[in-house]
N, C-alpha and C positions, 0 to 999 in steps of 0.2 A: 926736483927735476924741472927744468925750464919748459914753459908752455910752447908747443909748436903751432898754436893757433895764430894765424896772421893778425897783425895789429891793424885795427881800423882807425883811420884819421878821426880825431876827436870831434871835428866839425862836421863830419859826414853823418847823415841820417838815412834810414832805409828808404824813406819816401824819395829822397834825391836819387838814390841808386835805381829805384823802380822807374822813375822818370827817365833816367839815362837809358835804361833798357828799352823803354818805349821809343825814345828818340833814335836809338840804334836800329831798332826793327824797321822804323819808317825809312831811315837812311839806306839800309840794305835793300829794302823792297823798291826804293826809287833809284837805286844804282848810283848813289852819291859817291864821289871819289873818296877812297880811303875807308869807306864803311865795310865793304866786303873783306878788305885786308885785315880789319880788326877781328874778324871771325876765324882767322887762320888756325887758331888752337883747337877749333872744333871740327876741322876737316873741311872738305868741299861743301860749299853752301849753295843751295838753290834759292835765289832771292824770292821767288814766288811762294816758296814754302817755308821761309824763315819765320818762325813763330816767336811769340813773346817769351816762351820758355827758352828757346835758343838764345835770344838776346840776353836774358837773365843769366844764362850759363856763361856767356862771354864776359859780362860785367863781373861775375863772381871770379872767374879766372884772372881777370885783370887786377883783382884785389887779393890774389893769392889763395883763393878757395877752390876746391875741386868742384863744388856744386853750389847752386843758389841756396839750397836748403842749409848748407853749412854756414853761409854768410848770414842768413836770417837767424840761425841759432846763435851766432856770435853777437848779434845785436841783442837778442833776448837775454844773453848772459850779462848784459850791462844793466838790466832792469832789476828792481826789487823783486823779492820772492812772493809766493802765494797769490793773494788776490790781485795785486797789481800785475803780476806776471800773467795770470789768466786774462786780464783785460788787454794786456799788450798783445798776446797771441791772438785773441779774438779780433782785434782791430787789424792786425797784419794779415791774418788769414782772409778776412773780408776784403781788404784792399787787393790782395793778390788774386782772389777769385774774380773781383771786378775787372782786373786786367785780362783775364782769360775768357770770361763768360761768353762774349759775343763771337769768339773764334770757335766755340764748341758746336759740333753738329753730331748727328748719329753716325757719321762717317769718320769722326775723329778716332784715332787708334784707341783700342780698348783700355790700354794702360793709362792714357791721358784722361779718358772719361772717368775711370775709377779714381784717379788722383784728384780731379776736380770735385767729384761728388764727396769723397772722404774729407776733402778740405772744407767743404760746406758743413758737413757733420761736425768736424773738429771745431770750427768757429762757433757753431751753436752750442757745443758742449762748454767751451770756455765762457760764453755769455751766461750759461746757466750757473756757472761757478762765481761769476763776478759782475753780472749785469743786472738789468731790470727786466720786468715783463716785456717792455717794448723791445729790448735787445733780443730777448728770446723769440718774440714774434717775427722780427725781421730776419732772425736766423732760420726760422722755419720757411720763410719766403725764399731765402737763398737756396735752401735745399731743394724746394719744389722747382724753382727757376732753373737750377742746374740740371735736375733730373729731366725736365722737359727738353732742355737744349740737347741732351745726349740721347733722347729717344726712349726715356723710361717713364712713361706717363703713370704707370701703376705706383711708382715711388712718389711721384709728385702728388698723386691723389691721396696719399697717406699724410702728407705734410701740409698741403695748401690749406685745408680747413682749419688747421691748428692756429694759424695767424688770427683768423676771425674769432675763434674760440677764446683766445687770450685777450682780444679786444673786448669781448663781451664780459670776461671775468674781471678785467682791470681797465674800465673805460677811461679813467682819468690819466692813465699812464701813456696813452697813445695820442698821436696827432691826427688831424683830419686827413692828411695824406696817407697815413697808415691804413685808414678805412678804405681809401680808394685802391691802394695797392693790394690789400687783402682780398678785395672783390675782383680785381684784375687777375690775380694769380688763380683764384677759383674759376673764373671764366675761362682762362687759357687752358687750365687743366681739364675743365669740362669739355672744351672743344677737342682736346687731344684724346679724350676717352670716349667721345661720341655722345656725351650726355645731352639730353634735349633742352636743358636749361642754360646752355652756353650763351645763346644770344641775349637772353634776359639778364644774365649776370654781367655780360659785357656792357649792356646799356646802363645797368646800375653803376658799374665802374666809371663809365663816362660821366654820368650825372654827378657822382661823388667827386670826380676830378674837376669838373666845372665849378664846383663850390669850394675848392681848396683856397684858403685865404691868402696864403703867401704866393705871389706870382712865380717866384723861382721854383718853389716846390711843385706848383701846378704844372710848370713847363716840363720838369723832370718826369712827373708821372704821365703827362700826356705823351711824351716821347716814348715811354714804355708801352702805352696803349697803341700807339701808331706803329710800333715795331713788330714785325712778324717773328716767328710764324704763328698764325692763328688756326692752323690745322684744318679741321672740318669746316670752319667758317670762311676760309679763304675762297674767293670766287663766287660766294653766295650773296644774294641781296640781303640786306639787313632786315630783321624782323620788323613788322609794323607795330608801332606803339598802340596798344589797345585803347588808349585814350584819344587817339586821333579820329 
């Protein structure tokens, strides 16, 4: 029986299509000519509410797929089996989550919240099958980060400490920026749950960030530290350093 799966151009990769979706989303939101017309297959579009998932759906339809997930699966079927496939899905799930993360809030529809959180869990699972302790730790970070974004600090509190635990268990497997991020996510979770050590942890995260050797990595971690929400710490003066 002939396959009914649409054929993907050999030169196309999923990263290119993901970038096309980002470009389409920006174009729709900015009202660029022709952008809204491309979304006709999805029905009436409110540019202010046009999400990355909406844009991905349009790109999938343009390539003959009913859903973005079907397009992703088609790429996955190109890959080798077993360990390589686990690694491939882990990378793609992480990348897709990165596209969504900063759009998530506690007001995001529940179905989208669940999808993002389970996506983070799935990525971590695939890293457990095919990755290193560092991949596992970063997966725990993503779960905690996603849980905080959608207003589930109790879930974040379960996963945030695991990153630091894995660093302690496998110190040579991690970078200096892992140590900074592990402390940042513990600080942010502490702030979300009202823990009294939130300020101290945040100060530790800043100190670790200041000492990251690679300037590009330091900039990325600093951006995360500077980005809200910081929950109970927002609008409060920073704690005084006891050494001052």
